[in-house]
N, C-alpha and C positions, 0 to 999 in steps of 0.2 A: 673744624673750622681753622683756617690759617690765616694769622695775622702777620703783617709785611709793614717793616718800617726800612726805608732806606735813608740813611743820614749819617753824618758824621758821628762816631759814638761818643759824645761830650755832654755834659749837663745841660746846656743851654737848649739841646735838641728834646728834652722831656724823657731822655733814655732811662734816668732813675725811677720815675714816675711810671713810665709803661712798664718796667721790669716790676715794680710792686704791684701794679694793677694785674699785671699776666700771672704774676705768681699767685696772688688771691684767687683770679679766675678758675686757674688750672687745678686748683683743690676741689673745685665742684664740677670742672669740666674736663675731664682726663683725656679727651681726645684733642685737646686745644694746643696749636703750636704758634710760637713767635718766631718769625725770621727776621734776624737784624742784618742788613747789608751795609756793610761800611767799616770803616777802621776807626779807632780811637782808643784813647785811655780806659774807657768803661767796658770795653770787652772783657777786660780781666775781672773786674768787679761782679759782673752778673754773668758772667759764664758758667757758672756751677747750678743755675736756676733750672730746674727740669723743663723740658720742653722749648727752652730758647736755641734757636740754632744760628751760630753767627757765620755769614757768608762775605767773603771779599769777591767780587766779580767785577770782570772788566766791563766798561761801559757797553761794548758791543753784544754783550751777554745779559744786560740787566732786564731785558724784556722778558725773560724767563722766570724771573722772580715775581714780575707783577702777574704773569699769566696764571701762576701757579697760587696764587693768593685769593682770598675770599673778602678781606678788609684790608684796608690801609690805612694806617696810623702814624701820625708825625704830631706829637704833642708839645712842640717847641714852647719854650718862655723867655720873656723878656729878661735879660739881666742889666747890670748898670752900663755895660759897654756894648751890648748887642741885641737885637732883635731879627726875627726872620723877616728875610727880604723875598723875593720872586718866589722861591720854593718850586724849583724845577721839577722835584720829585712830585709834588702835588699833581703839577699838570701832567706828569707821565701817568700818574696813578689814574686820573681822570681819563685820559686817552684811552687807557686799558679796561676802562669801565668798572673801577673799583669804587665800592662805597669808601668814604672817607671818613675818619675821625681825626680832627686837630683840634687847634685851639685859636683864639681870634688874638693872635699877637703880631706885630709887625705888618706885613702886608698879605697875611694868609687869606683873611676875608676877602679882600679884593681879588685874589687871585681864585679862590674857591666858590665865593657867593653863596647861594643857597644849595649847592651840590655837595655840602658837607655837614656833618653834626661836629659840633662844637662843645668842648670841655673846658673847664677852668684851666687856665695856664698853671702848672706847679701843683694841682689836685690830684693827686693818684686816685682819692675815691671817687671823684666826679668822673675820671676818665675809666675807672672799672665799670661804673653805672652805664654809661655810653656805649662801652664797649659789650657789655653784657645784653644788652637791649638789641645790639643788631646779631650777636651771637645767637639769641634765641629766636630772632624773627627774620628768617630767609627772606618773605617778602618785602619788608622793610629794606634789607640789604639790597634786594632788587631795584626797587624804586630809587634808592638813592645812588646805586650803580647807573641806573639808566639816565638821572639827572646829571651824574659825573661827565657821563660820556658825551651828553647833548651839549653840556658848558663847554667842554673840550673843543668840539666840533664847531660851536659857534663863536669861540673867544681865541681858540689857538691854533687854528688851522692854517698853517704856514703858507699856504697859496694865497688863502684869503687875505691875510696879513700883507703879503707882498703885493697885490692888488691894490690895497687901501694905501700902501706906502707909495706906489707908483702915481696912485691918483692924486695924493697930496703933492709929490715932486711937480707933477704937471701943472697944477693949479698954481704952485709957487713960481715956476720957472715962466709960465705963461701969462701971470697976473700983471 
């Protein structure tokens, strides 16, 4: 099972908790793989954990990382000066039909709705439990992936959004 995280490699993205949860899971699931796509100071801190692969991809090639993954995980956490906003990586993961494990911090729940499993922010043990459930249950992964893709199509289709914006402009201009 291949887990993917596309994010800046910084504490507020929950990279430490993800590395800890993955390290524990890898002990009992030797074929498990975690790919971290991004750059940041935590790359050096967690680079020695077996099974973690670091990649720096240009945005034009990012879809390859999503297509190779089985689960997308972005365990962001709120800090004194930061919280997750829109989370484009979450929308991209949904559009690729990936099951998502994330946290309810900032705008994440608004972006993902019921198309994600939510772990407690900053809690590596809870994240590990949520990941393990999806690792062990391919049918749960498939159901969540289907929800994610449906949400992406319903809420984030650029053509549908453009039509809504046009209708709003027409309403305002001719009101």
